[in-house]
C-alpha positions as CSV (number, residue, x, y, z in Angstrom):
1,M,18.2,22.3,7.8
2,K,15.4,19.6,7.7
3,D,12.1,19.5,5.9
4,N,8.9,20.0,7.9
5,D,6.4,17.3,6.7
6,N,3.2,19.5,8.0
7,G,2.7,17.3,11.1
8,K,1.4,14.2,9.3
9,L,0.7,11.6,11.8
10,I,2.4,8.3,11.8
11,A,1.3,5.3,13.9
12,I,4.1,3.4,15.3
13,V,3.3,-0.6,16.3
14,E,6.4,-1.6,18.3
15,D,6.3,-3.4,21.4
16,D,10.3,-2.8,22.0
17,P,9.9,1.2,23.6
18,D,13.8,1.6,22.7
19,I,13.2,1.1,19.1
20,A,9.8,3.0,19.4
21,R,11.5,5.9,20.9
22,I,14.1,5.8,18.2
23,I,11.3,5.9,15.7
24,E,9.4,8.7,17.3
25,Q,12.9,10.6,17.6
26,V,13.9,10.5,14.0
27,L,10.4,11.2,12.6
28,G,9.7,14.2,14.7
29,D,12.9,15.7,13.6
30,F,11.8,15.8,10.5
31,G,8.4,17.3,11.2
32,F,6.0,14.3,11.6
33,R,4.1,13.5,14.6
34,T,3.8,9.9,16.1
35,L,1.6,7.7,18.0
36,W,3.2,4.8,19.7
37,C,0.9,1.6,20.2
38,R,2.6,-1.2,22.0
39,S,0.6,-4.1,20.4
40,G,-1.9,-4.4,17.7
41,N,-4.8,-4.1,19.6
42,D,-4.0,-1.0,20.9
43,L,-4.0,0.5,17.4
44,L,-7.0,-0.8,16.4
45,R,-8.4,0.9,19.4
46,R,-6.9,3.9,18.3
47,L,-8.0,4.0,14.8
48,R,-11.6,4.1,15.8
49,N,-11.0,7.9,16.8
50,L,-7.8,8.7,14.7
51,T,-6.7,8.2,11.1
52,P,-2.7,8.3,10.7
53,A,-1.5,8.9,7.2
54,L,1.0,6.0,7.9
55,C,1.3,2.8,10.0
56,I,4.8,1.5,10.8
57,I,3.9,-2.0,12.1
58,D,6.3,-4.7,13.5
59,L,5.5,-8.2,12.9
60,G,6.5,-9.6,16.1
61,L,4.1,-8.0,18.2
62,P,2.9,-9.6,21.7
63,D,-1.0,-10.1,20.9
64,M,-1.4,-10.8,17.3
65,D,1.0,-11.3,14.4
66,G,2.0,-8.4,12.4
67,I,0.6,-9.6,9.1
68,E,-2.8,-9.9,10.9
69,A,-2.7,-6.6,12.5
70,M,-1.7,-5.3,9.0
71,Q,-4.9,-6.9,7.5
72,K,-7.3,-5.5,10.1
73,V,-5.8,-2.0,9.5
74,R,-6.1,-2.6,5.7
75,A,-10.0,-3.2,6.4
76,Q,-10.3,-0.2,8.3
77,T,-8.4,2.5,6.6
78,S,-6.8,3.5,3.3
79,C,-3.7,4.7,5.4
80,G,-0.1,3.9,4.2
81,I,1.4,0.7,5.7
82,L,5.1,0.1,6.3
83,I,6.5,-3.3,7.6
84,L,9.4,-2.7,10.0
85,T,10.7,-6.1,11.3
86,G,13.7,-8.3,12.1
87,R,12.4,-10.9,10.1
88,A,14.5,-11.6,7.2
89,H,12.8,-14.5,5.5
90,V,11.5,-13.6,1.9
91,S,8.1,-15.9,2.7
92,D,7.6,-13.1,5.4
93,R,8.2,-10.1,2.9
94,V,6.2,-11.4,-0.2
95,M,3.5,-12.2,2.1
96,G,3.6,-8.8,3.5
97,L,3.6,-7.1,0.1
98,E,0.6,-9.7,-1.1
99,L,-1.6,-8.6,1.5
100,G,-1.1,-4.8,1.3
101,A,1.9,-3.3,2.8
102,D,3.2,-0.6,1.1
103,D,6.7,-1.3,1.8
104,Y,9.1,-3.4,4.2
105,M,12.1,-2.8,6.3
106,L,14.4,-4.7,8.0
107,K,15.8,-4.0,11.3
108,P,18.3,-2.8,12.5
109,F,17.6,0.3,10.2
110,E,18.9,3.3,9.1
111,P,16.8,6.2,10.5
112,R,17.3,8.5,7.6
113,E,16.4,5.5,4.9
114,L,13.4,5.3,7.1
115,V,12.3,8.7,6.8
116,A,12.9,8.6,3.0
117,R,10.7,5.0,2.9
118,V,8.1,6.9,4.6
119,R,8.1,10.1,2.5
120,S,7.9,8.1,-0.4
121,I,4.9,6.2,0.8
122,L,3.0,9.3,1.5
123,R,4.3,11.4,-1.7
124,R,2.7,8.6,-3.8
125,R,-0.5,8.5,-2.0
126,E,-1.0,12.2,-2.3
127,S,-0.1,12.6,-6.0
128,M,-2.5,10.0,-6.9
129,P,-6.0,12.3,-6.4
130,D,-4.7,15.0,-7.8
131,E,-4.1,13.3,-11.4
132,A,-7.9,12.5,-11.3
133,P,-10.3,14.1,-8.5
134,Q,-13.4,12.4,-8.1
135,A,-12.6,9.9,-11.3
136,I,-14.4,6.3,-11.2
137,A,-13.2,3.9,-13.7
138,R,-15.9,1.2,-14.7
139,F,-15.3,-2.0,-16.3
140,A,-17.3,-5.3,-16.8
141,G,-19.6,-3.9,-13.7
142,W,-16.6,-3.3,-11.6
143,Q,-16.1,0.5,-10.3
144,F,-12.6,1.8,-9.2
145,N,-12.8,5.3,-7.4
146,F,-9.4,7.2,-7.6
147,A,-10.6,9.6,-4.6
148,N,-10.5,7.2,-2.1
149,N,-9.0,3.6,-3.5
150,T,-12.0,1.3,-3.1
151,L,-12.9,-0.9,-5.7
152,R,-16.5,-2.2,-6.0
153,N,-17.3,-5.5,-7.6
154,P,-20.4,-6.3,-9.7
155,G,-22.1,-7.6,-6.6
156,G,-22.1,-4.2,-5.0
157,E,-19.2,-5.1,-2.2
158,E,-16.4,-2.6,-1.9
159,A,-12.6,-3.1,-0.9
160,V,-10.1,-0.6,0.0
161,L,-6.8,-0.9,-2.0
162,S,-3.6,-0.8,-0.9
163,T,-1.4,2.3,-2.3
164,A,0.8,-0.3,-4.4
165,E,-2.7,-1.9,-5.9
166,A,-4.3,1.4,-6.4
167,E,-1.4,2.8,-8.1
168,L,-1.0,-0.3,-10.5
169,L,-4.9,-0.3,-11.5
170,Q,-4.9,3.5,-12.3
171,V,-2.3,2.7,-14.9
172,F,-3.9,-0.6,-16.0
173,V,-7.6,1.6,-16.3
174,K,-6.0,4.6,-18.0
175,H,-4.3,2.2,-20.7
176,P,-6.6,-0.5,-21.5
177,N,-5.8,-3.2,-24.2
178,R,-2.1,-2.0,-24.5
179,I,0.6,-4.1,-23.5
180,L,2.5,-2.3,-20.5
181,N,6.0,-3.2,-19.4
182,R,7.4,-3.4,-16.1
183,E,8.8,0.2,-16.1
184,K,5.5,1.5,-17.0
185,L,3.6,-0.5,-14.3
186,M,6.1,1.0,-11.6
187,G,4.6,4.4,-12.4
188,S,6.2,7.1,-10.4
189,R,7.8,4.6,-7.7
190,D,11.0,5.4,-7.0
191,D,12.0,2.1,-5.0
192,S,14.4,-0.4,-6.6
193,T,12.4,-2.6,-9.2
194,S,12.7,-6.4,-9.0
195,D,11.0,-8.7,-11.4
196,R,9.3,-10.4,-8.3
197,A,8.4,-7.1,-6.8
198,I,6.2,-6.3,-10.1
199,D,4.7,-10.0,-9.9
200,V,3.9,-9.8,-6.4
201,R,1.7,-6.6,-7.0
202,I,0.1,-8.3,-9.9
203,S,-0.7,-11.1,-8.0
204,R,-2.2,-8.9,-5.1
205,L,-4.4,-7.3,-7.6
206,R,-5.7,-10.4,-9.3
207,R,-6.8,-11.8,-5.8
208,K,-9.2,-8.7,-6.0
209,L,-10.2,-8.8,-9.3
210,E,-10.5,-12.4,-10.8
211,P,-12.6,-15.0,-9.9
212,D,-10.1,-17.4,-10.8
213,A,-6.2,-15.6,-10.3
214,N,-4.7,-19.1,-11.8
215,S,-7.1,-18.2,-15.1
216,P,-7.3,-14.4,-15.2
217,S,-9.9,-12.6,-17.7
218,F,-8.6,-9.0,-16.8
219,I,-5.1,-8.7,-16.3
220,K,-3.3,-11.0,-18.8
221,T,0.6,-11.9,-18.9
222,V,1.9,-11.3,-22.3
223,Y,5.4,-13.5,-21.9
224,G,8.6,-11.6,-23.0
225,A,6.7,-8.1,-23.4
226,G,4.6,-7.1,-20.0
227,Y,0.9,-7.4,-19.2
228,L,-2.1,-6.4,-20.8
229,F,-5.4,-5.1,-19.1
230,L,-8.5,-6.6,-21.4
231,A,-11.5,-4.4,-20.5
232,E,-13.3,-1.6,-22.1
233,V,-13.1,1.0,-19.5
234,T,-15.7,4.2,-19.0
235,W,-15.2,6.9,-16.6
236,S,-17.7,9.1,-14.7
237,E,-17.4,11.7,-11.8
238,G,-17.6,10.7,-8.0
């Protein structure tokens, strides 16, 4: 018997109709609703009226590179993003993760693994607001809103963090001025952890927070031990 995922909407951005059909079929079998978009611009038009729980984006789209599409999606919504592509280059994987993807899968894929990855991203996203509803962390003029994953800088400009970035910043603001090892920084993530994966997530967050990511003032590397979030954190309700 297959679990029902309560009709969560998954947007599939894929120009190959055969692959899109397979994805739609396997997700539908597990209770998801799907929306097939044949191009990046097709997805961006749909986002004006729909809010998917997650977007599955191919990198080889006909009208724009999938990385560009992913960035535009991230600018509009905080939905989960899973890259599904035939590109096996490490540089593509690292760039996708650095720019906001929550996970990255290669084609050809095993359908059950795809469902597991989708569920993992959604589970992590759903668990975050329950831990601290409406909570806002404030540090050095910055504001991080747990409820919608937004980060506001001292000048008032806002950015929406990816799920991975928001989870990481949550751990930091909950444990300021303490050295945190890599296992602690992974939090509830159940995917396989590598040193490179953690470093990529740290790099992404530093780019949002630090005026000079090469000389960070908030997220300090403690060699041989982990990372230290150097800030005084106060809390308020949203």
